[in-house]
C-alpha positions in Angstrom: -110.2 80.5 84.0 -113.6 82.0 84.8 -116.8 81.5 82.4 -120.0 83.3 82.6 -123.2 83.2 80.5 -124.0 86.5 78.6 -127.5 87.7 79.8 -127.4 91.3 78.7 -126.5 93.0 75.5 -123.7 95.1 77.1 -120.7 94.4 79.1 -120.6 96.7 82.1 -117.2 97.6 83.5 -116.9 98.8 87.1 -113.7 99.2 89.1 -111.8 97.2 86.4 -114.3 94.3 87.0 -117.1 93.3 84.7 -120.3 91.2 85.0 -122.7 89.7 82.4 -125.9 87.7 82.6 -127.9 85.5 80.3 -130.9 86.6 78.3 -133.4 84.6 76.2 -133.5 85.8 72.6 -136.9 86.5 71.3 -137.8 84.5 68.0 -140.8 85.4 66.1 -143.1 82.9 64.5 -146.4 83.0 62.6 -148.3 81.9 65.8 -146.4 83.2 68.8 -143.3 84.9 70.0 -140.9 82.6 72.2 -137.5 82.7 73.6 -134.5 80.5 73.1 -131.4 80.3 75.3 -128.3 82.2 74.2 -125.2 80.0 74.5 -122.9 83.0 74.1 -120.1 83.2 76.8 -117.5 85.4 78.3 -114.3 83.9 79.4 -111.7 85.6 81.5 -108.1 84.3 81.6 -105.0 85.9 83.0 -101.9 85.6 85.1 -100.1 87.6 87.8 -96.7 87.3 89.4 -94.4 88.8 92.0 -90.6 88.5 91.4 -87.2 89.5 92.5 -84.8 89.8 89.5 -81.1 90.7 89.3 -80.4 91.9 85.9 -77.8 90.6 83.6 -74.3 92.0 83.7 -72.8 93.1 80.3 -69.3 94.7 79.7 -69.7 97.9 77.5 -66.3 99.6 76.6 -64.6 97.9 79.4 -67.2 99.0 82.1 -69.7 96.5 83.5 -73.3 97.7 83.8 -74.0 95.8 87.0 -77.4 96.7 88.4 -79.1 96.0 91.7 -81.9 93.5 92.0 -85.5 94.7 91.6 -88.8 93.6 93.2 -91.5 93.9 90.6 -95.0 92.6 89.8 -97.0 92.1 86.6 -100.6 91.4 85.7 -102.0 90.3 82.4 -105.9 89.9 82.0 -107.7 88.7 78.9 -111.4 88.5 78.1 -112.9 86.6 75.2 -116.6 87.0 74.3 -118.0 84.3 71.9 -121.4 84.0 70.1 -121.4 80.4 68.7 -123.0 79.0 65.7 -122.5 78.5 61.9 -122.0 82.2 61.7 -120.2 83.1 64.8 -118.1 85.9 66.3 -115.4 86.1 69.0 -114.2 89.3 70.5 -110.8 89.2 72.4 -109.4 92.1 74.5 -106.3 92.2 76.5 -105.6 94.3 79.7 -101.9 94.3 80.3 -101.1 95.9 83.5 -97.7 97.6 84.3 -94.8 96.0 85.9 -94.7 97.8 89.3 -91.2 98.2 90.7 -90.0 98.6 94.3 -89.9 102.4 94.1 -93.7 102.5 93.2 -93.1 103.6 89.6 -95.3 101.9 87.0 -94.0 101.1 83.5 -97.2 100.8 81.6 -97.4 98.4 78.7 -100.5 100.1 77.4 -103.9 98.4 76.5 -104.2 96.3 73.4 -107.1 97.0 71.1 -109.9 94.4 70.6 -109.6 91.6 68.1 -112.8 90.6 66.3 -112.9 87.2 64.7 -115.8 86.1 62.5 -116.3 82.4 61.3 -118.7 81.5 58.5 -119.3 78.2 56.6 -117.2 79.7 53.7 -114.6 81.8 55.2 -112.9 83.3 58.4 -111.9 86.8 59.0 -110.0 88.2 61.9 -109.1 91.8 62.4 -107.1 93.3 65.3 -103.7 94.3 66.3 -103.0 91.5 68.8 -104.7 88.5 67.4 -103.5 84.8 67.4 -104.2 84.7 63.7 -103.5 88.1 62.3 -102.0 90.3 65.0 -98.8 92.4 65.2 -96.3 90.7 67.5 -98.2 87.7 68.6 -99.9 87.0 65.4 -99.2 85.4 62.0 -99.0 86.2 58.3 -100.8 84.2 55.7 -97.3 83.5 54.2 -96.6 81.5 57.5 -98.5 78.7 56.0 -95.3 78.0 53.9 -92.9 75.7 55.8 -89.2 76.0 55.2 -86.1 74.3 56.5 -83.6 75.4 59.0 -81.0 78.0 57.6 -83.6 79.1 54.9 -84.5 82.8 55.3 -88.4 82.5 55.4 -91.0 84.7 53.7 -90.9 88.4 54.4 -88.3 90.5 56.0 -90.7 91.7 58.7 -93.1 88.9 59.6 -96.1 88.8 61.8 -97.2 92.3 61.5 -100.7 91.7 60.0 -103.7 93.6 61.1 -106.3 91.5 59.2 -106.3 87.8 58.2 -108.7 86.1 55.9 -108.8 82.3 55.5 -110.7 79.9 53.4 -110.3 76.7 55.5 -111.8 74.3 52.9 -111.2 75.7 49.5 -111.6 72.4 47.6 -109.5 70.5 50.3 -107.0 73.4 50.6 -106.5 76.1 53.2 -106.0 79.5 51.4 -105.2 82.6 53.3 -104.4 86.4 52.7 -103.2 88.9 55.3 -102.0 92.6 55.4 -102.0 95.9 57.1 -105.1 97.9 57.9 -103.6 101.2 56.6 -102.7 100.5 52.9 -101.7 104.1 52.1 -98.0 103.6 52.1 -95.9 101.4 49.8 -94.2 99.8 52.9 -97.6 98.7 54.2 -98.8 97.3 50.8 -95.5 95.2 50.6 -96.4 93.3 53.8 -99.6 91.9 52.1 -99.1 88.2 52.0 -100.8 85.0 50.7 -100.4 81.4 51.9 -101.7 77.9 50.9 -101.4 74.4 52.3 -103.1 71.0 51.6 -102.6 67.5 50.7 -102.6 65.7 47.3 -102.4 61.9 47.5 -99.5 61.3 49.9 -97.9 64.7 49.4 -98.2 67.6 51.9 -97.9 70.9 50.1 -97.2 74.4 51.6 -96.7 77.8 49.8 -96.5 81.4 50.6 -95.6 84.7 49.1 -95.0 88.3 50.4 -93.9 91.2 48.1 -90.9 89.9 46.3 -90.4 86.7 48.3 -92.0 83.3 47.7 -91.5 79.8 48.7 -93.0 76.3 48.3 -92.4 72.9 50.2 -93.5 69.4 49.6 -93.3 66.5 52.2 -94.2 62.9 52.3 -93.6 59.7 54.1 -91.0 57.3 52.7 -89.9 54.1 54.4 -91.0 55.2 57.9 -89.3 58.7 57.5 -90.8 62.0 56.7 -88.9 63.7 53.7 -89.4 67.4 53.0 -88.1 69.4 50.1 -88.3 73.3 50.0 -87.5 76.0 47.5 -87.8 79.7 47.8 -86.9 82.9 45.9 -85.9 85.6 48.5 -85.2 89.3 47.8 -81.8 90.4 49.0 -81.9 94.0 49.9 -78.1 94.4 49.7 -77.7 92.9 46.3 -81.0 94.4 45.2 -82.1 91.1 43.5 -83.8 87.8 44.4 -81.5 84.8 45.5 -82.5 81.2 45.3 -82.8 78.8 48.4 -83.5 75.1 48.4 -83.2 72.4 51.0 -84.1 68.9 52.0 -84.9 67.6 55.5 -85.4 63.9 56.7 -87.0 63.1 60.0 -86.9 59.4 61.1 -87.5 57.3 64.2 -84.6 55.3 65.5 -85.6 53.1 68.3 -86.7 55.3 71.2 -85.0 58.3 69.5 -86.0 60.7 66.7 -83.3 61.9 64.2 -83.5 65.0 62.0 -81.0 65.8 59.3 -81.2 68.7 56.8 -79.0 70.1 54.0 -79.7 73.5 52.4 -78.2 76.0 49.9 -78.9 79.6 50.4 -77.6 82.2 47.8 -74.8 79.6 46.8 -73.7 78.8 50.5 -74.2 75.3 51.6 -75.5 74.4 55.2 -76.4 71.4 57.1 -77.9 70.5 60.5 -78.6 67.4 62.6 -80.6 66.8 65.9 -81.8 64.1 68.1 -84.6 64.0 70.6 -85.6 61.3 73.0 -87.2 60.5 76.5 -84.9 59.3 79.3 -86.4 58.5 82.8 -89.3 61.0 82.1 -86.9 63.7 81.0 -87.3 65.2 77.4 -83.8 65.4 76.0 -82.7 67.0 72.6 -79.3 67.9 71.2 -78.3 69.2 67.8 -75.5 70.9 65.9 -75.1 72.5 62.4 -72.6 73.9 59.9 -72.4 77.2 61.9 -71.0 75.3 64.8 -74.1 76.1 66.8 -74.5 73.4 69.4 -77.6 73.0 71.3 -78.7 70.8 74.2 -82.0 70.9 76.2 -83.3 68.7 79.0 -86.6 69.1 80.9 -88.8 67.0 83.2 -89.6 66.2 86.8 -86.9 66.0 89.5 -88.6 65.3 92.7 -91.1 67.9 93.5 -90.0 70.4 90.9 -89.7 70.6 87.1 -86.1 71.2 85.8 -85.2 73.0 82.6 -81.7 73.4 81.3 -81.5 75.0 77.8 -77.9 75.5 76.3 -77.0 77.2 72.9 -73.4 77.8 72.0 -74.6 80.9 69.9 -73.7 84.2 71.6 -76.6 86.1 73.0 -76.7 89.9 72.5 -77.8 90.4 76.1 -74.3 89.5 77.5 -70.7 89.5 76.8 -69.8 88.0 73.3 -67.7 85.1 74.9 -70.9 83.8 76.7 -73.2 81.1 75.4 -77.1 81.3 75.5 -78.2 79.5 78.8 -81.5 79.0 80.5 -81.6 77.0 83.6 -84.4 76.9 86.4 -86.7 74.9 88.6 -90.4 75.4 89.0 -92.5 74.1 91.8 -96.3 73.5 91.3 -98.0 74.5 94.6 -100.2 71.5 95.6 -104.0 72.3 96.0 -103.8 75.5 93.8 -105.0 76.1 90.3 -101.7 77.1 88.5 -99.7 78.7 91.3 -96.0 78.1 90.8 -92.7 79.1 92.5 -89.5 79.3 90.3 -85.9 80.0 90.6 -84.1 80.6 87.4 -81.2 82.1 85.4 -81.5 83.2 81.7 -79.5 85.2 79.1 -81.6 84.2 76.1 -82.8 87.1 74.1 -85.9 85.2 73.2 -86.7 84.2 76.8 -87.9 80.8 75.8 -88.4 79.5 79.3 -87.6 82.3 81.9 -87.1 85.9 82.2 -83.6 87.5 81.6 -81.5 87.7 84.8 -81.3 85.7 87.9 -84.8 85.4 89.3 -87.2 84.1 92.1 -90.9 84.4 91.0 -94.3 83.4 92.4 -96.9 83.3 89.6 -100.6 82.8 89.6 -103.2 81.9 86.9 -106.9 82.7 86.9 
């Protein structure tokens, strides 16, 4: 991460690099004009990698789509400009470079647009298509303040697509938020407008959210050393053209050196359950779980000599491989001593969500700056 003081009123770009310097801000008074130092900053962050990846093999109509390994590289660069104070503004901009393959062809990811976040003593506003609070893909909807339970559907059929996000972080002790699309000219866009709420009353933690025809609320509290959460929601079912009811309860409790979580839900008349445990053994974080869908999960991660080991298994079938395969991610990562975030990893993954590693069998060297 690189940080520089702003000293001009403009950011000058030259050959994909930029510089900024600090300027004193003139302040007029009755007797004189003086200067105060600006504390605004520019922070550059990013990562780059070089990798050799052998794609996954999948059988389609009896034919395997085996592909040769590919050498590729990728660069992501983000810049954040901040003007602090009771009334502050932050501008974030991402420059995502293409992944260059061995034949010299670049598959461009395009450039994300800037996100502007304004913070005031009364409210916060964020506008942009790639924002940690209100952005498409990587962002969040206001309805995400609602916390449901496993097997419940969640609010909104197409979440995390908001272009703007307004939050009142201290509305009488509550957080109240609204989000939506910047283009409200279509019915589909209007239906993605959402609201959310969370706060505490006495010993009860309450969350709620709503989007179009979906709405939900949850309440959690501590009880005899355990955390008990109850949730209820009304979710629109497009197939049945009506709202269906969901409700559930979840209990999280410590058992010696382990944490046990159990839940039971009813969604549209169907009963579901789930159970999981997590603990630490010899420096390794270990978790395991199962549920009424016979979806068995196991994960272990931690140091093994000079490398960090990750094994993540899920019996559910991934769409990226043959139907008989389970979802598996396994790999080791070596942090190069004397460097700032340089790592070398070897891995295999067929997880569609790519929780830990890229899909395929891969060797990668990655850098952070």
